[in-house]
N, C-alpha and C positions, 0 to 999 in steps of 0.2 A: 403823244400819239393817241388818236381817237379810237377807242375800242369798237370793233364791229359786232353788231348783234347777230345772234345765230340765224335768225330768219333772213336777214340781209345777206349773210355769208352764203347760206344755202341757195338763195336766188342767184347770186353772182356765179357760184360754182355751176349751177344748172345752165346759166346763159353761156358760160365758157364751153361747157360740154356740148351744148346745142350748136355752137359755132364750129367746134371741131368736127362734130358729126356731119354738118352741112358740107364742110370742106372735103371730108373724106368721102361722102356719098357722091359729090360732084366729080371727084377724081375717079371714083369707081365707074361712073357713067361714061367717062372719056376713054376708058380702056376698051380695047377691042378683043383682047385675049381672055382666057379664063380668069375669073376673079380670085383674088387672094383674100382669104378670110382672116389673116393675122391682124390687119389693121382694124377690122370690124370687131374682132374679139377683144382687141386692146381697148376700144371704146366701151365695150360691154363691161370689161373689168374696171375701167375708170368710173362708169356709172355705178357699179356695185360698190366701189370704194367710196363714192360720194354719198352712199346711202339711198340711192334711187331705187324704187321698185320697178317691176316690169311695166306697169301701166304708165309710170312717169316716163320711162325710156321710150315707150310706144308713142307718147305725145311728142317727144323730141323728134322721133322719126317722121311722124305725120307733118310736123311743122317744116321739116327739111324738104319733104316731098312737095308740099304746097309751094314753098319758095322756089324750088327748082322747076315746078310746073309752070311758073309764070314766064320762064325764059326758054323752055324746051317743050317740044311736042312729043310726049311719050308715045302717042299712038302711031306716029310715023317713024319713030326711032326704033330700029330692030333690036330687040333684046333688052331694052331699057327696064321694062317692068320686071323681067326675070333677074336682071342685075340688082335692081333695088330690093327685091324679095330675098335674094341670096345674101346681100350685104346685111339686111336686117336680121335674117335668120342667124348669120354668123355672130352678129353682135349680141344676140339673145343667148348664145351658148353659155357664156360665163354666168349670166343671170339664172338660167335654167339649172345649170349645174349647182349653183349656190342654193337655189330653191329645192332641188332634189336632195342635196345634203341636209338642208334644213328640215325637209319632210322626214328623211331617214332619222335625223336627230330627234325630231318630234315624236316619231314612232317609238324610237328607243326610250325617249323620256316618258312616253305614255306607258310603255311596257314596264319601265322601272317604277313609275308611279303606281301602276297596278300591283307590282311586286311589293312596293312599299306599303300600299294599302293592305295587301294580304298579310304582310309581316306585322303591320300595325294592328290589324284585327286579331292575329294570332297572339301578339303581345298583350293586347287588351284581354283576350280570353285567358292567357296565362296569368295576367295580373289579377283577374277576377278569381281564378282558381287559387292563386297564391293568397289573396285576401281571405277567401273562404277557409283555406288551410290554416292561415294565421288565426282567424277567428275561432276555428275549431280547436286549435292547440291552446289558445288562450282560455277557451271554455274548459278544456281538459285540465289545464294547469289550475284554473280556479276551482274546479271540482276536486282536484287532488289536494289543493290547499285547504278547502273546506273540510274534506274528509280527514286530512291530517289534524286539523284543529278539533274536529269532532272526536277522532280517536284519542287525541290527547285529553280532551275533556272527559271522555268515557274512562280513560285510564285513571285520571285524577279522581273521578267519582268512584271508580272501583276501589281505589286505595282508601278513600274515605269510608266507603261501605265496609271494606275489610276491617278497618280500625274499629268501626262501630260494631261490626259483628263480633270481633274479639272482645270488645268491652261488654257487649250484651251477653256473650257466652260466660264471661267471668261473673257477671251479675246473676245469671241463671244458676251457675254453680254455687255462688254464695247464697242465693235464695233457697236452693235445694238443701244446702248444709244447714241453714237456719231452720228450715222446715223440719229436717230430720232431728235437729237438736231439740226443737219444740216438741216433736212427737215423742222423742226419747224421754224428755223431762216429764211429759204428761203420763207416759207409760210408767215411769218410775214413781212419780208422785201419786198417780191414781191406781193403776192396776197392781203394780208391784207392792206398794204400801198396803193395799187392801188384802192382797194375797198373804203378805207377812202377818197382818192382823188376824186373818183366818187361821193361819198356822199357829199363832200364839193361842188363840181361843181353843183350837183342837188340842193343843198340848196341855192347856189348863184342864180340859175335860178328861184327858187321858190320865193326868197325874194328880187329879183332885183327891183330897183325903177321904171324902165321902160323897155319895151320890145323893144330892138333894133334887128332887123332881122339879121343884119350882125354879131353882137356880139353873137347872139343866135346860129347861124350856126357854128361859130368858137368854141363856148363852147361845142356844141353837137359833133362836129368833134373831139375835144380833149377828150371828155368823151368816145366816141366810141373807140378811140385808147387805152384808158386805159382799157376799157372792153376787147378789143381784146388781149391786153397784159396779162390780168388776165387769159383769156381763154387759151392762148398759154402756160402760166405757169402751169395751171392745167393739160392741155393735156400732157405737158412734164413729170410731176410727174406721171400721169397715165401710160404713155408709159414706164417709168423706172420701175414702179411697175409691170406692166403686159401689154405689148402692145396688143391691141385688133386686130391689123392687123396680128399678128402671128397666132391667132386662125381663123381669117376670111379669110385671103388671102394667108398665108403661110410664110415659113421661109425667102425666098429670098426677098419678098417685105418688110418684117419686118426689115431685116438687111439693106436693101437699105435706108429705111426711117430713121433708127437709125444713119447710117453713114452720111447721108445728114444733119441731125440735129446736129450730133457731129462735123462735119466740120464747120458748121455755128457758133457753140458756141466756139469751141476750136481753130479754124483757123488752123487745121491740115488736109492736103490733104489725102484723103483715096481713094485707087483704089480697087474696089470690083469686083471680078470675081466669078461666081457661076455655079455649075453643077446642071442642072434642076432635075436630079434624086434624089436630096436631099429631095424633097417633098414626096418621097415614104416612108420616115421614119415616124414612129408614132409621135404623138404630143409631147410625153415625151422626145424623142430623139432630136426632133427639138428645144424644149425648152432648152435642155442642150447646144446645139450648140450656140443658141442665147445668153444664159447667159455667156458662156465662152468667146464669142466674146465681149460681153458688159463689162465683168470684165477686159479682156485684154486691151481694148481701154481705160477704166477708169484708169488702171495702167499706160498706156503710157502717158495719159494726166497729171497725177499727178507727175510721177517720171522721165520719159524718156527724156523730152524736145525734142521730135521728131518733124520733119516737114512733113514727109511722112510715110504713113502706107499702106501696101498691105494686103488685106483680100481676101483669095481664098478658095473656096469650090470645091473639086475635088472628083471624084469617084475612088474607088479601087475595086478589085474583090469582096470583102465581106464587105466593109466599106465605109463610107464617111470621107474624110480627110479635116479638117479645119486647115488652116495655117495663122497666123497673124505675119507679120514681119514689124519692124520699123527701122528707121535710127537714133534712139536716143542713149542715153548713155547706156552702158552695166552695169551689176551688177553680183555679185556672187550668183548664184542660191542656192547653198548649204548653204551659210552663211545666206541668207535671210530666207530660210526655217527653220533654227535653231533659228532665231531671234524672239523676243517677240514683234512684231509690227503688226499693222493692215495690212501692205503690205503683211506680211506672211499669214495672214488669207485669203487674196484674192487669193493667189496661192494655199493654201490648199483647199479653196472652189472650185476652178476650178478643182483640182485633184479629190476631192470627187465627184463632179457632174459627171465627165467623168467616173470614176470607178463605179459609181452607175448603169450605163447602160452597164457595161462590156467593156468600152473603155479604151484607153491608152493616157495619156497626157505626153508630153515631152516639156521641156523648155531649150533653148540654148541661151546663152548670151556671147559675146566676145567683147573686146575693138575694136572699129572701125567698127564693123559689126552689132551693135544693138542687138536686142532681137527677137527670133523667138519662137512662141508658136504653137505647133502642137497637134491636138487632132484627134484620129482615133475612130470613132463611128461605131460599127457593125450594119449592116442592121437589123439583127434579134437578139432577146435576146438569151442568152445561155440557153440550155436545163436544166430544173430542175433536180438535181441529186436525184435518188430514195433513 
């Protein structure tokens, strides 16, 4: 069996429908009574079933009318034109009904498409809002995660600082005990022994067998020297604890007196140069400079084995600069600050004192160049933050 192509099949179906339409229209013209539209509508339904459009069916109708016009005189046949029009109109009813249904369906489809577009737009807006919300929540989760990590880091750092603080506190207590023990030993070996000697001399004078003026004067002279030595020792302790000259006369006289006494005791030459404007500082800042100089010179005497030291006070635009430089042995500043020794406490004490008045302390030490301690103390305290 030879397959029929779709185009050939459609042409054959159209030819058959045209033949049926011609036969039905001829029969319609032969009738004398009212026309029956059932047969015409049946042809319309057949055309619709064959997939013909209204224009295609109108061409079949025109072809049938032309064929019939060759054998009939429509002008002289009463009612022929009306019958032809009625028949064609009846045949178009199924097509028009289908077209009307199609138009209604199209309108419904358009309405549904519009609704779908509106829903799609709303969904798109919802998706954008959802994406923004997801992004915001992710950013919030990231912030929370970073905050958690930061708090954990701060907690660990606080634990480390707490352990360091406890360790430093123990070292401070040990340093205080060591300083008290040294002070007690010096008092016992110096002042107490001298006072005991004075008491022995006075007892000898009181219980002597005879009064010899020459021996009496010698013993009184010796006793006076012992008293003067005790007085000097007590004065030295008082100056080291809190020099009265700092409060009464100022920083420069206090430093001069300390350096003079330090040179006499430690046999280290000190060259002191001072800027008179330093006395414009308040007493707390002058006390910080004095203590830093005192601690630096004490460290030099204990560890540096220096022979010369220069102490200078100079003025800067907004601060007083203290510089203490020696020609002694150098040391590793970082290593010393990390060590658990009393020497470390001296450096930390200087740093804390300077930072307490918003100053800056720097320490430099290099082989062959000795050690330099610099402290910059501002003239005025930093404003309190609201």
